[in-house]
N, C-alpha and C positions, 0 to 999 in steps of 0.2 A: 095293270096294264100287265103283261107278261118277261123277263128285260129279255125279252127275245126287242120286243119293241123298242122298250126301252132304246134299246143299241140299233134301231131303227131310227128311231126320233133324233137318235141324236146322234146318230154317223149326218143327217141331215140336212141336224144343223149346224155341223160343224163346215156340211160344205159353202152352206151359206155365211156361215163366220168367213171364211178361207180367201171371198174374195174384196170383205171390207181393207180399211187400213190398215195395215198393223201398228195404227200408238190407236185402235180404239179398246176400245172392251165391252166383250158382247155377255150382258147375261138373258138370255128370255122368260126369266119366270124358275118356278118352277116345276119340280118333275114326281109323281111317284110308280112303282112300281111293282112285285111282290115274285116272289120264287119261291124254290119247297124245295124246304134243308130234314134230311135223316138220318138214323142210325149215327158213328159214329160223330159226324160231323153238324148234328145238333145236339150233344153231350156235349161235344165241344165249345155250339156258341151258348149253352147255358151257361159255363163256366166264363165265357168273354163277358159276355150279359155280368155279368158283378162285378167280373172288375170294371164297368167299364160306367158303371153305376157307383165304382171310388174313385173313378177319375172326374169324371163327375163334380160328387159334394167332395173334391180334393182343388178339383180345380173353382167351388165358388166359395171357399173357404179364402182365396186370394184378392176376395173381394171386398174383402174387408181393411185392407192395404192405399183402397183406388176409390180416393177421392171430386169431383163432379161438382165443382159452384158453389163447398158444402155442401151438399148429396151424400148422404149415409145412403152403402145400399142398401136393399127396398129387401135384396133376397142373400142372407147367411146359408149359410150350409146347414142350423139349425135344423132351420123353417124349409129351405127343398129339399132334407132328412125328413120331417115326417109330412112335407103337401106330398112327397112323394113314395111317401113304403108303401100304402096299401098296393100300390098300380103295380108299381115293383117286383114287389111278395106277389099277385097276384099275377102278373105273366111270365112270373118264374111257375109260378102255384101249377098252372094253368094246362105248358109244355113238357112236367120236368116226369111223367109220366109213358108220355106220345112216343106215336113211334116214325109220324114226322110232325111238322111247320110249317108258315111262310113266314116267312121270313121276311116285313114288309119296306120296303126304301121313301124316304122322304132327300129327297138332294136337289141340292140346286146348281146350275153349270153355267161355267163364268167360260169363254174362249178370248181367245189374245194370244197375237198375232202366231196361227196359226195353230194352236193349243191348246188346248179341253183339259180344264178342273173341277172337281168338283167336290161340293161339299155335303156331309148329311146333319141334316140338322139335329142338336146336341139336344133338345127337351120336349122330347115329348105330351100332349096339353092334357090334362087331371083331369077330376072330375069325372069321369068318363066321355068327357072329347075328346075325344083317343085319333091320334091316327088311324088303327086298325078300326071306325065304325062297327059304331054301338050293337051290341052283341056279338060281332066278330070270336068267334074263337081259336085255341089251338095255333097263334099266332105270336109270334112276335118281335118288338120293331129294333130297326139296326138305330140303333143312337151313334151322333158324332160324342167328339170326346171333348174339341177343342176347335175357339174359333178361326172363319174363315181368312188371315188377313195378311195381303197383299199390295206390292208400292207396283204401281206400271206405275213407267215416267214421271219420277219422284211424289205419283198420286197415290195416302196409301189407304185404299179401299178396303172396310169389312167389311163382309157380310154375315146374316139374319134371312132367317127362314121362322111365322110366325111366332110362339109363342116362344122361340131367341131372344127375341126380342121385349118380352115381357120379365121375362127372364134376365135383363140385365146379362146377358150374357158374353158382351167388348167389357163389364167389367172391370176381369183379373187383366187387362195390355197390359203393358211398361207402362206407354203415348199415348194417345189422343189419334186417334186416325181422321181423315181426312173428310170422309165420306161414306156412309153411315149408306152403306144396301138392304133394302127388307123387302124382297121383289114379292113375296106370300104373308098377306098381316094376316090376320081381323081383329083390332084393335083403335078404326076412326079418325077418328085424327086428336086422337092423342099424341101429342109427342114429349111428357112427362120422363120417353122410356131414351134421350137424346142421349147418345154417348160419344160422339164428334159433330167438329165441325158441320157436317151437309147434312137432316138424315135425307132419304127415299124413300117411301114409304107407300108400295102398296096391296090393296086390300076391299074385298067386294060397297064398304061401306064410304069408299074414296078412298084418292090417290093426291100426293102431295111428297111438297119440297118444300126440306126450315132446314135456310139457314141461319145459324149466329150469325150477329153484328156490336156492335160494340153499343148497340140502343137497347139487345136481344134477340129475337126469337121472332124473323121475316117467316111471316108465310106465302107457297106462292100454293095454288087448286088447281092446275089447265096441265093440258100437251103443250111441253115449248121445248123447246132449247134456255140453257138461262150459264151468260159466263160467272166463274166461280166465284168470289169474291175470296172467299177462306185459302183458293184453292186457287192464286196466279198459275192463270194460261190459262187454265183446263175449263172446258166446258161439257154442261150437260143431257146429255141430248134424253126425254125422259117421255114416252106415250104409256096410256093403261086403256081396254078398251070397260066398257057396259055392261053385263051383259042385255 
């Protein structure tokens, strides 16, 4: 969709969110759109893209300082650098000599107390399954460079989009979040990347809430409302639609 359509949808969602009680956080999923950049703006984008790649790798390098339940991070800086090298080099090469290109966005919208914040997906899918659609050229992906972590009424919420979850984008956080929210995933029932007290994950293969407990992890795989044992006084209402 276009940026204008994104703005229209965002405004409509903000209108809905404004009618909710001020203590409710609404995350309606993810949204993608594109805009055309050209001339000096395109050259500036190429420079910024290289810097964003460096920022991502430097952030991944902090993973080694984080350990959850004895697990070392699966993805270290050297692995990510190698895994992404072709995609990032190709991404820059295909627009380097162009007059214009499409800039692609994959965002999550977060509404709370009459405010709207956005989060940009950090890690584009690799190995051909990209956010650009297969065969799409003359385009650049707008990478985010740091996780989205906010505290709402004492509840710390961290947000991920799809491959952010697989690339363990919360591994560099100083402390554990209360809720790890993945509104668009593609990893089915996989909970091995859980890095918060409660994991909420939605995707086309099934949606679920996984909450850590003293006995391990408890999976709940249906729509509904839960009082979270990991967060005193917090209630999670979670629903998804299947095609």
